[in-house]
Legacy VTK file of the C-alpha trace (Angstrom):
# vtk DataFile Version 3.0
C-alpha trace
ASCII
DATASET POLYDATA
POINTS 87 float
52.515 -60.421 103.340
50.721 -60.280 106.440
48.294 -57.197 106.876
46.638 -56.592 110.120
42.396 -55.988 110.075
40.354 -55.006 113.046
37.369 -57.465 113.210
34.613 -57.267 115.574
32.523 -60.550 116.453
28.789 -60.695 115.399
27.589 -62.465 118.100
29.688 -61.004 120.882
30.498 -58.229 119.758
34.395 -58.085 120.692
36.662 -56.591 119.021
40.080 -57.765 117.795
43.244 -57.394 115.712
43.887 -60.467 113.035
47.011 -60.936 111.429
46.167 -62.988 108.328
47.583 -62.931 104.900
44.272 -62.973 103.118
40.482 -61.755 104.441
39.764 -65.271 105.581
39.656 -63.924 109.472
39.628 -66.795 111.862
36.481 -66.977 114.369
36.002 -65.283 117.563
39.033 -65.700 120.221
36.478 -65.549 122.631
33.456 -66.982 121.627
34.453 -68.797 118.245
31.633 -66.455 116.362
31.562 -65.953 112.883
33.430 -61.713 112.684
33.596 -59.220 110.028
35.729 -56.494 108.985
35.779 -52.836 110.787
37.467 -50.019 109.874
39.243 -47.873 112.594
39.333 -44.265 112.606
43.204 -43.846 113.098
45.784 -45.547 110.671
48.331 -42.775 110.412
50.703 -41.141 112.984
51.517 -37.807 113.077
54.992 -36.607 114.660
55.952 -33.106 115.976
59.476 -31.761 115.414
60.452 -29.468 118.061
63.631 -28.380 115.774
61.540 -27.436 112.672
58.310 -26.627 114.883
56.203 -28.865 112.561
53.795 -31.892 112.770
53.757 -34.273 109.473
53.101 -38.039 108.558
55.936 -39.664 110.302
56.500 -41.946 106.998
55.904 -39.663 104.038
57.408 -36.434 104.757
54.339 -34.538 104.845
56.196 -31.707 106.943
58.276 -30.935 103.545
54.767 -30.391 101.390
53.830 -27.252 99.741
52.279 -26.188 102.628
54.672 -26.377 105.199
57.337 -24.292 102.127
54.948 -21.645 102.339
55.124 -21.402 106.310
58.663 -22.055 106.868
59.399 -18.993 104.121
56.774 -17.076 106.114
58.784 -17.564 109.095
62.323 -16.885 107.472
60.780 -13.137 106.658
59.731 -13.175 110.650
56.229 -13.216 109.720
53.610 -14.794 112.922
52.100 -18.038 110.979
51.326 -19.476 114.102
47.362 -19.761 114.376
45.589 -16.559 116.494
43.292 -18.001 119.406
39.596 -17.486 118.365
37.133 -15.807 121.201
LINES 1 88
87 0 1 2 3 4 5 6 7 8 9 10 11 12 13 14 15 16 17 18 19 20 21 22 23 24 25 26 27 28 29 30 31 32 33 34 35 36 37 38 39 40 41 42 43 44 45 46 47 48 49 50 51 52 53 54 55 56 57 58 59 60 61 62 63 64 65 66 67 68 69 70 71 72 73 74 75 76 77 78 79 80 81 82 83 84 85 86
């Protein structure tokens, strides 16, 4: 199975993605220098559901967690569940 990795060249600093089966990285595509794995800050996707007025992880059903169950219950009881703006 191929995985996607973010890597950065130790020589020129170029950042790129590599699709590989194991952690034997290819040399830098710009200068052929040695690369090292770096960790990107975002590896997930949030999605907004307009019908439910919820935001959640797109693949794991996060919007159906206990937190959202409590929010949806409060909404069904007519309570204001939107956060108040701080002043």
